C-alpha positions as CSV (number, residue, x, y, z in Angstrom):
1,M,-2.1,-12.4,4.3
2,K,-0.4,-12.6,0.3
3,Y,-3.8,-12.6,-0.5
4,Q,-5.2,-9.8,1.7
5,F,-2.4,-7.2,0.2
6,L,-4.1,-8.3,-3.0
7,I,-6.7,-7.8,-1.9
8,S,-6.2,-4.9,-0.2
9,C,-4.9,-3.2,-3.5
10,L,-7.6,-4.0,-5.5
11,L,-9.9,-2.5,-2.9
12,V,-7.7,0.9,-3.8
13,I,-7.0,0.3,-7.4
14,S,-10.7,0.2,-7.6
15,L,-11.5,3.9,-5.0
16,L,-9.1,5.2,-7.2
17,F,-11.3,4.5,-10.6
18,S,-15.1,4.1,-8.9
19,S,-14.2,7.7,-6.7
20,I,-11.8,9.8,-7.8
21,T,-13.3,12.8,-10.0
22,L,-10.9,15.4,-11.7
23,S,-12.3,18.6,-12.3
24,Q,-10.6,21.8,-13.7
25,S,-11.4,24.9,-13.1
26,N,-12.3,26.9,-17.1
27,Q,-10.5,23.7,-18.7
28,E,-11.8,20.6,-19.9
29,L,-12.1,17.4,-17.0
30,T,-8.7,15.4,-16.8
31,S,-9.7,11.9,-17.5
32,I,-8.9,9.6,-14.0
33,S,-7.2,7.5,-16.9
34,D,-4.5,9.3,-17.1
35,L,-3.2,8.6,-13.9
36,E,-2.5,5.3,-15.6
37,H,0.9,6.0,-16.2
38,Y,2.2,6.0,-12.5
39,D,3.2,2.8,-11.8
40,Q,1.8,1.5,-7.6
41,R,3.5,-0.3,-4.7
42,S,2.8,0.1,-1.2
43,I,5.3,1.8,1.1
44,S,5.2,1.9,5.0
45,I,5.4,3.6,7.9
46,K,7.5,2.8,10.9
47,K,6.9,5.0,13.6
48,S,9.0,4.8,17.1
49,N,6.3,2.6,18.4
50,E,7.9,0.0,16.7
51,E,4.2,0.2,14.7
52,I,4.3,-0.5,11.3
53,I,1.7,2.0,8.4
54,K,1.3,0.7,5.4
55,I,0.4,3.7,2.4
56,N,-0.5,2.9,-1.2
57,V,0.9,5.0,-3.5
58,L,1.2,6.7,-6.9
59,I,4.9,7.3,-7.9
60,A,6.5,10.4,-8.8
61,D,10.0,9.7,-10.4
62,T,9.8,11.9,-13.3
63,N,9.5,15.6,-14.1
64,K,6.6,15.3,-16.1
65,K,5.1,13.4,-12.6
66,T,6.0,15.0,-10.1
67,K,4.6,18.4,-12.3
68,Q,0.9,16.3,-12.2
69,G,0.9,15.2,-8.1
70,L,-2.4,15.4,-6.6
71,M,-3.9,18.6,-8.8
72,H,-7.4,18.2,-9.9
73,I,-8.2,15.2,-7.3
74,E,-10.7,15.9,-5.3
75,S,-10.6,13.1,-2.7
76,L,-8.0,10.4,-1.8
77,P,-9.3,7.0,0.7
78,D,-7.3,7.7,3.9
79,N,-4.2,4.4,3.2
80,V,-3.6,5.4,-0.4
81,G,-1.8,8.9,-1.2
82,M,1.0,10.3,-3.1
83,L,5.5,10.0,-3.3
84,F,7.8,12.1,-5.2
85,I,11.5,10.3,-5.9
86,F,14.1,13.2,-6.1
87,K,17.6,12.4,-7.3
88,P,19.7,13.5,-5.9
89,S,18.2,14.4,-3.2
90,R,17.9,18.4,-2.9
91,K,16.1,21.4,-1.2
92,V,12.4,20.9,-2.2
93,S,9.3,23.2,-2.4
94,M,5.7,21.8,-3.1
95,W,2.0,23.7,-3.6
96,M,-1.5,23.4,-3.9
97,K,-2.4,24.7,-7.6
98,N,-5.3,24.0,-8.8
99,T,-4.6,20.9,-5.9
100,P,-8.3,21.1,-5.2
101,Q,-8.0,19.0,-1.4
102,S,-5.9,19.2,1.8
103,L,-3.0,17.3,2.0
104,D,-0.6,16.1,5.1
105,I,3.4,16.6,2.8
106,L,5.8,15.1,4.8
107,F,9.2,15.7,3.2
108,I,11.8,12.3,4.2
109,Q,15.1,11.9,3.8
110,S,17.7,9.5,1.2
111,D,18.1,7.1,5.2
112,G,14.3,6.9,5.2
113,K,13.7,9.8,8.1
114,I,10.6,11.9,8.4
115,V,12.6,15.6,9.1
116,N,9.0,17.6,8.8
117,I,5.4,17.5,8.1
118,V,2.8,19.9,6.9
119,K,-0.3,19.1,7.9
120,N,-3.7,20.3,6.7
121,T,-1.6,22.7,3.9
122,V,-4.6,24.8,2.0
123,P,-6.3,23.9,-1.4
124,Y,-4.7,26.4,-4.6
125,S,-2.2,27.8,-2.6
126,L,0.0,28.6,-4.6
127,K,2.3,29.7,-1.0
128,S,5.8,28.0,-1.0
129,I,5.9,24.0,1.6
130,A,10.1,23.4,1.3
131,S,11.0,20.1,3.0
132,K,14.2,21.1,5.7
133,G,17.3,20.0,4.3
134,R,17.8,18.1,1.9
135,V,15.1,15.1,0.8
136,K,14.5,12.6,-1.2
137,W,11.0,11.8,-0.8
138,V,8.0,14.0,-0.5
139,L,4.9,11.5,0.6
140,E,1.4,13.6,0.6
141,V,-1.4,12.3,2.3
142,K,-5.4,13.2,3.1
143,A,-5.5,15.9,5.3
144,G,-5.3,14.2,8.7
145,F,-4.4,11.1,8.5
146,T,0.1,11.7,10.2
147,D,-2.7,12.7,12.9
148,K,-5.4,10.0,12.6
149,Q,-2.0,7.3,12.5
150,S,0.4,9.1,14.7
151,I,3.1,10.3,12.0
152,E,5.6,11.8,13.5
153,V,9.0,14.0,12.6
154,N,11.9,11.2,13.2
155,D,9.6,7.8,11.4
156,Q,10.9,5.9,9.0
157,L,9.7,5.0,5.5
158,L,9.5,1.7,4.6
159,L,9.9,0.8,0.4
């Protein structure tokens, strides 16, 4: 089991570096090596039926990483996302500026409970996407992932 996890992580990292392309309009391309500054880890979502969904994430835990987010990332594998960490917990607004791929955005309280999910965001939109109340984490994943995995409000983030 331990080896499967390691192989899975290596495969995801390989996919990130080989299949994600970055582009910027009217600017030079951003190198994929910029993502090397993000810590990576595996997290889980525990659904109401006790099923566990594993997701490999890049951690956005600084102001710079939070501002960059997934901008200019054209595609994500299904089980890969970005986990934004906010200290202290607060009401959070996200947007899709310079983000070419539609995402599902999960807003998560400090106790790990998912309080709202915004599905199928509009690429490049400047519209504010807000949490319902104070959150500690925001998880961004490929659009459709939450429906495919039947992830719902009140499911639980496990770190």
